[in-house]
C-alpha positions as a LaTeX table, in Angstrom:
\begin{tabular}{lrrr}
\hline
Residue & $x$ (\AA) & $y$ (\AA) & $z$ (\AA) \\
\hline
Met1 & $-7.65$ & 8.37 & $-5.71$ \\
Ala2 & $-7.77$ & 8.22 & $-2.04$ \\
Lys3 & $-11.35$ & 7.05 & $-1.87$ \\
Ala4 & $-10.57$ & 4.32 & $-4.39$ \\
Tyr5 & $-7.78$ & 3.08 & $-2.44$ \\
Ala6 & $-9.86$ & 3.05 & 0.77 \\
Glu7 & $-12.44$ & 0.98 & $-1.02$ \\
Tyr8 & $-9.66$ & $-1.39$ & $-2.26$ \\
Val9 & $-8.38$ & $-1.92$ & 1.31 \\
Ala10 & $-11.95$ & $-2.39$ & 2.60 \\
Gln11 & $-12.25$ & $-5.52$ & 0.39 \\
Gly12 & $-9.98$ & $-7.36$ & 2.72 \\
Asn13 & $-6.65$ & $-9.04$ & 3.53 \\
Asp14 & $-6.60$ & $-11.17$ & 0.34 \\
Met15 & $-6.15$ & $-8.35$ & $-1.86$ \\
Pro16 & $-2.45$ & $-7.75$ & $-3.19$ \\
Pro17 & $-0.73$ & $-4.75$ & $-1.70$ \\
Ile18 & $-0.63$ & $-1.77$ & $-4.27$ \\
Leu19 & 0.35 & 1.10 & $-1.76$ \\
Ala20 & 4.07 & 0.69 & $-2.53$ \\
Gln21 & 3.54 & 0.75 & $-6.05$ \\
Val22 & 1.54 & 4.08 & $-5.85$ \\
Ala23 & 4.21 & 5.59 & $-3.78$ \\
Leu24 & 6.92 & 4.60 & $-6.06$ \\
Asp25 & 5.02 & 5.73 & $-9.14$ \\
Met26 & 4.64 & 9.20 & $-7.44$ \\
Leu27 & 8.51 & 9.32 & $-6.80$ \\
Thr28 & 9.27 & 8.44 & $-10.55$ \\
Thr29 & 10.78 & 11.89 & $-11.33$ \\
Glu30 & 14.10 & 10.48 & $-10.15$ \\
Gln31 & 15.56 & 7.18 & $-10.37$ \\
Leu32 & 15.53 & 5.71 & $-6.73$ \\
Pro33 & 18.38 & 3.37 & $-5.46$ \\
Glu34 & 17.34 & $-0.22$ & $-5.36$ \\
Ala35 & 17.78 & $-0.20$ & $-1.70$ \\
Leu36 & 15.53 & 2.59 & $-1.12$ \\
Gln37 & 12.93 & 1.14 & $-3.28$ \\
Gly38 & 13.02 & $-2.02$ & $-1.23$ \\
Gln39 & 12.52 & 0.01 & 2.00 \\
Val40 & 9.53 & 1.91 & 0.56 \\
Val41 & 8.01 & $-1.52$ & $-0.89$ \\
Gly42 & 8.48 & $-3.24$ & 2.67 \\
Phe43 & 7.25 & $-0.20$ & 4.55 \\
Phe44 & 3.92 & 0.52 & 2.79 \\
Ser45 & 3.32 & $-3.24$ & 2.27 \\
Val46 & 3.29 & $-3.75$ & 5.88 \\
Leu47 & 1.30 & $-0.52$ & 6.49 \\
Glu48 & $-1.21$ & $-1.68$ & 3.83 \\
Arg49 & $-1.79$ & $-5.16$ & 5.38 \\
Leu50 & $-2.30$ & $-3.47$ & 8.70 \\
Leu51 & $-4.89$ & $-1.23$ & 7.18 \\
Ala52 & $-6.64$ & $-4.06$ & 5.54 \\
Gln53 & $-6.74$ & $-6.11$ & 8.91 \\
Lys54 & $-8.06$ & $-3.18$ & 10.82 \\
Thr55 & $-10.51$ & $-2.26$ & 8.21 \\
Thr56 & $-11.89$ & $-5.80$ & 7.77 \\
Lys57 & $-12.21$ & $-6.18$ & 11.53 \\
Asn58 & $-14.04$ & $-2.88$ & 12.00 \\
Gly59 & $-16.35$ & $-3.76$ & 9.04 \\
Ser60 & $-17.15$ & $-7.30$ & 10.53 \\
\hline
\end{tabular}
């Protein structure tokens, strides 16, 4: 799964962020409050965009 994700990120900045959904899916054993879900989505979306930027810059 990690390898597939790394390949996804390497495709570039134009890809929609998926890391937040992966994290939420891993936590589905219990219902998370909406505010916490928003924080998870925000955090991982920013992290994913930064990874994509760094990956595409290093790959160029």
